[in-house]
C-alpha positions in Angstrom: -18.8 -129.1 130.9 -16.3 -130.5 133.4 -16.4 -130.2 137.1 -13.3 -130.4 139.3 -14.0 -132.3 142.6 -11.5 -132.5 145.4 -11.5 -136.3 146.1 -8.9 -136.2 148.9 -10.2 -137.3 152.2 -10.3 -134.4 154.7 -11.2 -134.4 158.4 -14.0 -132.2 159.6 -14.1 -133.4 163.3 -12.6 -136.0 165.6 -13.9 -137.9 168.6 -11.7 -139.9 170.9 -13.2 -142.4 173.3 -11.7 -144.9 175.7 -11.5 -147.4 172.8 -11.5 -145.6 169.4 -10.3 -142.6 167.4 -13.2 -141.6 165.1 -12.8 -139.1 162.3 -15.8 -137.5 160.6 -14.8 -136.5 157.0 -16.0 -133.5 155.1 -17.6 -135.8 152.4 -19.8 -137.5 155.1 -17.7 -140.6 155.7 -16.8 -141.7 159.2 -13.6 -143.7 159.8 -12.6 -145.2 163.1 -9.4 -146.9 164.3 -8.5 -148.5 167.7 -7.2 -146.0 170.3 -4.3 -148.5 170.8 -3.0 -147.3 167.4 -1.8 -144.2 169.2 0.2 -145.0 172.3 0.4 -141.3 173.1 -3.4 -140.9 173.0 -3.8 -144.2 174.9 -1.8 -142.8 177.7 -3.4 -139.3 177.6 -6.1 -138.1 179.9 -9.7 -137.6 178.5 -9.1 -133.8 178.7 -5.9 -134.1 176.7 -7.7 -136.2 174.1 -10.3 -133.5 173.6 -7.7 -130.8 173.0 -6.9 -131.2 169.3 -6.6 -129.0 166.2 -7.3 -130.0 162.7 -4.2 -129.3 160.6 -3.4 -128.9 156.9 -7.0 -128.2 155.7 -8.2 -131.4 157.2 -5.3 -133.6 156.2 -4.6 -134.5 159.9 -5.1 -133.9 163.5 -2.7 -132.6 166.1 -2.9 -133.0 169.9 -0.5 -130.4 171.3 -0.5 -131.5 174.9 0.7 -135.0 174.0 2.6 -134.1 170.8 0.6 -136.5 168.6 -0.3 -136.2 164.9 -2.5 -138.5 163.0 -3.2 -138.2 159.3 -6.4 -139.1 157.5 -4.3 -141.2 155.1 -2.7 -143.1 158.0 -6.2 -143.9 159.4 -7.5 -145.0 155.9 -4.4 -147.1 155.2 -4.0 -148.7 158.6 -0.8 -147.1 159.8 -0.6 -147.2 163.6 1.9 -145.0 165.5 5.0 -146.9 166.6 6.3 -146.6 170.1 9.9 -145.5 170.2 12.4 -148.2 171.1 14.3 -147.7 174.4 17.5 -145.8 174.0 16.3 -144.1 170.7 15.2 -140.6 170.2 
């Protein structure tokens, strides 16, 4: 007998504090990255940080008020958001 298991990391819930972005995954793992990794969330109000939606069956998180998206893969592989350079879109 064989069993198929979905081994992809998927987000169940997210908490954002003054210092960290913490993702609780469906498999029980908890991963955390510095808030500074997201300049948009760093500059957002606490209320804006609490207003998020989990997207793509747990593949990422979207904060509509600050137009920020963070993927579980980005968190796992250490990929912070880059601030746009002045004069660039």
